[in-house]
PAKOLFI-871193 format. One record per residue: x, y, z of N, C-alpha, C in turn. Coordinates in steps of 0.1 Angstrom, whole numbers, plus 5000, padded with zeros to 4 digits. Atoms other than C-alpha are relative to their C-alpha. Last residue first. Layout:
BEGIN
 n.xx n.yy n.zz ca.xx ca.yy ca.zz c.xx c.yy c.zz
    X    Y    Z     X     Y     Z    X    Y    Z
...
This chain:
BEGIN
 n.xx n.yy n.zz ca.xx ca.yy ca.zz c.xx c.yy c.zz
 4998 4991 4995  0420  0664  9547 5000 5016 4996
 4992 4983 4998  0410  0641  9530 4999 5010 5005
 5006 4991 4993  0409  0602  9545 5002 5014 4992
 4994 4983 4993  0417  0578  9522 4993 5009 5002
 4990 4989 5009  0392  0551  9513 5007 5006 5010
 5001 4987 4996  0380  0516  9527 5005 5007 4986
 4993 4990 5014  0372  0479  9518 5001 5014 5012
 5006 4987 4999  0359  0449  9536 5008 5010 4993
 5004 5000 4988  0364  0410  9540 4993 5014 5005
 4999 4991 4992  0373  0402  9505 4994 5004 5011
 5015 4996 4994  0380  0368  9501 5004 5018 5004
 5008 4994 5012  0410  0355  9476 4988 5006 5004
 5003 5006 5014  0433  0354  9505 4993 5005 4986
 4989 5013 4999  0425  0374  9530 5000 4990 4991
 5004 5010 5002  0414  0410  9516 5010 4989 5011
 4993 5012 4990  0407  0444  9525 5001 4989 4997
 5007 5011 4994  0395  0465  9493 5010 4989 5010
 4998 5010 5004  0408  0499  9482 4989 4990 5007
 5011 5005 4994  0400  0534  9478 5005 4988 4999
 4997 5013 5000  0432  0558  9471 4982 4998 5009
 5012 5000 4992  0435  0589  9462 4997 4986 5000
 5000 4992 4986  0472  0598  9454 4983 4996 5010
 5004 4987 5002  0478  0566  9431 4997 5007 5009
 5018 5001 4992  0499  0539  9437 4994 5012 4999
 5013 4998 5009  0532  0539  9416 4989 4996 5004
 4998 4996 5011  0554  0524  9445 4992 5002 4986
 5005 4986 5006  0537  0524  9481 5003 5002 4985
 4989 4998 5011  0554  0490  9491 4991 5009 4992
 4985 5004 4991  0543  0485  9533 5007 5005 4983
 5001 5005 5007  0509  0508  9531 5014 4999 4992
 4983 5000 5002  0507  0519  9562 5000 4992 4987
 4996 5013 5007  0467  0523  9568 5012 5008 4998
 4986 4998 5008  0457  0549  9598 5006 4987 4995
 4995 5013 4995  0419  0539  9613 5014 5012 4991
 4990 4993 5007  0389  0559  9613 5009 4988 5009
 4991 4992 4993  0363  0529  9616 5009 5010 4997
 4992 4990 5007  0332  0511  9605 5006 5006 5008
 4996 4989 4995  0313  0481  9617 5008 5011 4991
 5009 4986 5002  0302  0453  9604 5000 5007 5001
 5009 4998 5016  0325  0427  9614 4989 5007 5001
 5010 5012 5006  0340  0437  9646 4996 5005 4991
 5012 4998 5008  0370  0465  9652 4991 4987 4998
 5003 5011 5008  0394  0462  9682 4988 5004 4986
 4988 5015 4999  0413  0479  9706 4999 4996 4989
 5005 5013 4994  0395  0516  9692 5010 4989 4999
 5008 5001 4990  0406  0551  9689 4992 4990 5003
 5000 4988 4994  0431  0554  9665 4995 5004 5009
 5016 4991 4998  0433  0521  9647 5000 5005 5007
 4996 5000 4986  0469  0507  9635 4986 5007 5000
 5007 4990 4999  0465  0491  9594 4998 5002 5018
 5001 4998 4983  0494  0477  9584 4987 5007 5002
 5001 4987 4991  0497  0471  9546 4993 4993 5014
 5003 5006 4982  0509  0442  9520 4994 5018 5012
 4988 4993 4990  0501  0454  9483 4998 4995 5019
 5003 5001 4991  0480  0434  9453 5007 5007 5012
 4997 5011 4992  0477  0441  9417 4997 5005 5017
 5001 5010 5002  0460  0458  9389 5005 4990 5012
 4984 5008 5006  0459  0492  9399 4997 4985 5001
 4994 4997 5006  0428  0512  9398 5014 4994 4996
 5003 4997 5011  0415  0504  9430 5008 5007 4995
 5000 4990 5000  0440  0491  9456 4991 5002 4984
 5003 4999 5013  0435  0458  9464 4995 5017 4997
 5011 4989 5002  0447  0452  9502 5001 5000 4985
 4993 4993 5016  0471  0426  9514 4983 5010 5000
 5008 5003 5014  0460  0424  9554 5006 5001 4987
 4991 5003 5011  0485  0430  9584 4991 4996 4987
 5010 5014 5013  0464  0438  9612 5008 5002 4987
 4984 5000 5003  0485  0463  9637 4997 4986 4992
 4991 4991 5005  0453  0472  9658 5017 4993 4999
 4993 4993 4985  0429  0444  9663 5012 5010 4988
 4986 5000 5005  0405  0424  9635 5007 5014 5011
 4991 4989 5006  0377  0412  9647 5014 4998 4996
 5000 4994 4989  0358  0373  9643 5007 5017 5000
 5009 5004 4989  0340  0357  9616 5002 5010 5014
 4993 5008 4989  0355  0374  9590 4993 4996 5012
 4990 4997 4995  0332  0388  9558 5007 4990 5011
 4985 5006 5008  0309  0369  9533 5014 5005 5008
 4994 4994 5007  0281  0389  9542 5010 4991 4991
 5012 5004 5007  0267  0368  9569 5001 5005 4986
 4999 5016 4995  0300  0375  9589 4992 4993 4985
 5003 5013 4994  0295  0410  9583 5003 4988 4998
 5015 5013 5003  0317  0430  9560 4998 4993 5011
 4997 5012 4998  0340  0454  9574 4990 4995 5000
 5018 5005 4994  0338  0492  9570 5006 4986 5000
 5000 5008 5009  0374  0515  9568 4983 4991 5005
 5012 5003 4991  0381  0552  9572 4998 4987 4994
 5008 5007 5007  0416  0563  9561 4985 4991 5011
 5016 5000 4991  0441  0585  9577 4993 4993 4988
 5007 4994 5000  0480  0578  9557 4982 5000 5009
 5014 4999 4993  0506  0563  9556 4993 5009 5001
 5009 4992 5006  0533  0555  9529 4989 4999 5012
């Protein structure tokens, strides 16, 4: 399942990453309204990388989309740490 989304990364001072993420980044995401985490790939549309504290339009690919709601809000996580969040863009 691929869809356009807008993501925001937390600043390091807010508990986010120290460094940027690059196209092809593979975090786990927690879909709001669903009790489990799923693997994802984040592809950038107009950027080479995204620095902590910035927002960008991306394409998100959910690797195991079974049972997910149509409207998606999600947290971007590394282990137990939430480093950002996103929302599926509605066209």
